[in-house]
Each structure stands twice: as C-alpha cells, then as structure tokens.
VOBA-1610 file (N, C-alpha, C; in pm, whole numbers, padded with zeros to 5 digits, always signed):
BEGIN
Met+04734+29157-06816Met+04703+29189-06952Met+04714+29066-07040Gly+04810+28979-07007Gly+04825+28859-07088Gly+04702+28770-07085Ser+04643+28756-06968Ser+04522+28673-06957Ser+04404+28737-07031Gly+04393+28868-07022Gly+04285+28937-07091Gly+04297+28925-07242Phe+04419+28942-07294Phe+04439+28928-07438Phe+04418+28784-07484Ser+04458+28689-07400Ser+04436+28548-07434Ser+04287+28516-07440Ala+04210+28570-07345Ala+04066+28548-07344Ala+04000+28612-07465Leu+04045+28732-07501Leu+03991+28798-07619Leu+04021+28719-07746Ala+04144+28670-07758Ala+04182+28590-07875Ala+04100+28461-07882Ala+04081+28396-07767Ala+04002+28272-07765Ala+03857+28300-07803Ala+03801+28411-07755Ala+03662+28445-07788Ala+03647+28476-07936Leu+03746+28541-07994Leu+03739+28571-08137Leu+03753+28446-08222Val+03836+28351-08177Val+03854+28227-08253Val+03730+28139-08243Val+03674+28128-08122Val+03557+28042-08101Val+03434+28102-08167Gly+03415+28233-08155Gly+03301+28299-08217Gly+03178+28298-08129Ala+03071+28351-08184Ala+02945+28361-08110Ala+02878+28223-08100Arg+02787+28212-08003Arg+02711+28088-07988Arg+02616+28071-08104Lys+02594+27946-08142Lys+02495+27917-08245Lys+02355+27930-08185Asp+02265+27988-08256Asp+02125+28005-08216Asp+02110+28090-08090Tyr+02206+28176-08058Tyr+02194+28261-07941Tyr+02084+28365-07965Gly+01989+28371-07874Gly+01878+28463-07886Gly+01759+28409-07963Arg+01777+28299-08033Arg+01667+28239-08110Arg+01614+28113-08045Gln+01694+28053-07958Gln+01655+27927-07896Gln+01687+27935-07747Ala+01605+27870-07666Ala+01627+27872-07521Ala+01756+27797-07486Leu+01832+27853-07392Leu+01955+27789-07347Leu+01921+27687-07239Leu+01974+27569-07251Leu+01950+27466-07151Leu+02035+27492-07028Pro+01985+27457-06910Pro+02064+27478-06788Pro+02185+27385-06786Pro+02287+27419-06708Pro+02407+27335-06702Pro+02378+27202-06632Asn+02466+27108-06651Asn+02454+26977-06588Asn+02484+26992-06438Thr+02386+26966-06355Thr+02400+26986-06211Thr+02507+26896-06152Lys+02519+26774-06202Lys+02620+26682-06149Lys+02761+26736-06172Tyr+02785+26791-06290Tyr+02918+26847-06319Tyr+02944+26973-06237Val+02841+27053-06214Val+02857+27173-06133Val+02895+27134-05990Leu+02826+27037-05934Leu+02857+26992-05798Leu+02994+26925-05791Leu+03030+26847-05891Leu+03162+26785-05894Leu+03271+26891-05902Gly+03255+26989-05987Gly+03354+27096-05998Gly+03366+27178-05871Ala+03253+27209-05810Ala+03257+27285-05684Ala+03324+27204-05574Gly+03297+27074-05570Gly+03361+26989-05469Gly+03511+26979-05490Leu+03555+26965-05615Leu+03698+26958-05643Leu+03767+27090-05610Leu+03702+27201-05642Leu+03758+27331-05611Leu+03769+27351-05460Trp+03666+27312-05388Trp+03667+27325-05241Trp+03776+27236-05182Phe+03790+27115-05230Phe+03894+27024-05182Phe+04034+27082-05210Gly+04052+27142-05327Gly+04180+27203-05360Gly+04212+27321-05271Trp+04109+27398-05237Trp+04132+27512-05149Trp+04171+27467-05009Phe+04126+27350-04965Phe+04169+27300-04836Phe+04320+27283-04834Gly+04375+27223-04937Gly+04520+27204-04943Gly+04594+27335-04959Phe+04540+27424-05041Phe+04607+27552-05064Phe+04606+27637-04938Asn+04489+27653-04875Asn+04479+27738-04757Asn+04544+27673-04635Gly+04529+27543-04621Gly+04593+27476-04507Gly+04744+27480-04515Gly+04797+27475-04635Gly+04942+27479-04652Gly+05000+27618-04655Ser+04913+27721-04655Ser+04964+27858-04664Ser+05034+27902-04537Gly+05009+27835-04425Gly+05077+27868-04301Gly+05219+27815-04295Leu+05258+27732-04391Leu+05391+27671-04400Leu+05429+27591-04277Ser+05328+27547-04203Ser+05353+27462-04087Ser+05222+27393-04050Thr+05227+27315-03946Thr+05104+27250-03898Thr+05057+27314-03769Gly+05085+27441-03753Gly+05051+27511-03631Gly+04916+27579-03637His+04906+27681-03555His+04781+27755-03538His+04734+27818-03669Asp+04822+27877-03748Asp+04782+27943-03873Asp+04719+27846-03972Ala+04779+27727-03983Ala+04726+27629-04077Ala+04590+27578-04031Val+04574+27556-03903Val+04445+27509-03851Val+04338+27615-03869Leu+04373+27740-03845Leu+04278+27849-03863Leu+04236+27862-04009Ala+04331+27853-04101Ala+04300+27861-04244Ala+04213+27743-04286Phe+04243+27624-04238Phe+04164+27506-04271Phe+04022+27520-04217Thr+04009+27567-04094Thr+03876+27582-04033Thr+03794+27688-04107Asn+03857+27799-04143Asn+03785+27902-04218Asn+03743+27851-04355Thr+03826+27768-04418Thr+03791+27711-04548Thr+03670+27618-04535Leu+03655+27555-04423Leu+03541+27467-04400Leu+03416+27545-04361Leu+03429+27640-04271Leu+03312+27705-04213Leu+03253+27816-04300Cys+03334+27891-04370Cys+03281+28002-04450Cys+03184+27955-04558Pro+03220+27857-04641Pro+03121+27812-04739Pro+02999+27746-04674Ala+03019+27678-04561Ala+02906+27616-04494Ala+02809+27722-04442Cys+02861+27830-04387Cys+02774+27938-04340Cys+02706+28008-04456Thr+02777+28024-04565Thr+02718+28084-04684Thr+02603+28000-04737Leu+02621+27869-04739Leu+02514+27779-04783Leu+02394+27789-04690Leu+02418+27795-04560Leu+02310+27806-04464Leu+02231+27936-04484Val+02301+28048-04502Val+02233+28176-04524Val+02156+28172-04657Trp+02216+28113-04760Trp+02149+28105-04889Trp+02020+28022-04877Leu+02025+27913-04800Leu+01905+27830-04782Leu+01797+27905-04704Val+01837+27985-04607Val+01739+28060-04529Val+01675+28170-04614Leu+01756+28235-04697Leu+01702+28345-04777Leu+01624+28300-04899Ala+01654+28181-04950Ala+01590+28136-05074Ala+01454+28077-05053
//
C-alpha cells in the first residue's frame, strides 16, 4: 500500500503530460532502453546466482536459467515478429 500511495502522490504532484492527445509522442531513446535492459539483466545475474547462498548446483542452475530464459524469449520473439 505504501508504494501505491507514493505513486499516486507522485502522479498528482507531477501532473498530466503537456500536449497529451494533441501532439504525437516520440519513441523512447533506444540506446537508453538497451542500456537499462542490460544493466537489469546483469543485476539479475548477481541476484539469482547468489540466491543459492553457495557456489553449488543451485547457484549454477539459477545463473544458467537467468542466461537462457531471456535468450530463448528473444529467439521466439524474433521468429514471431
């Protein structure tokens, strides 16, 4: 609830977008999107790899899944698109 109320308060303080509905919205900066996705993916490697609390089988499995799941998702997305 705290996060929801904080988001509501921030939205009320910031207000509506200027020219929303009257002017075309420009697409996001692709370089920043890729940089953010790469940083998030890199962070998840540390988070998921360390979740096994050791360097054993659980950590290796979590690390491998963190690598392969997004890669397979990208492959399927490329095939379907």
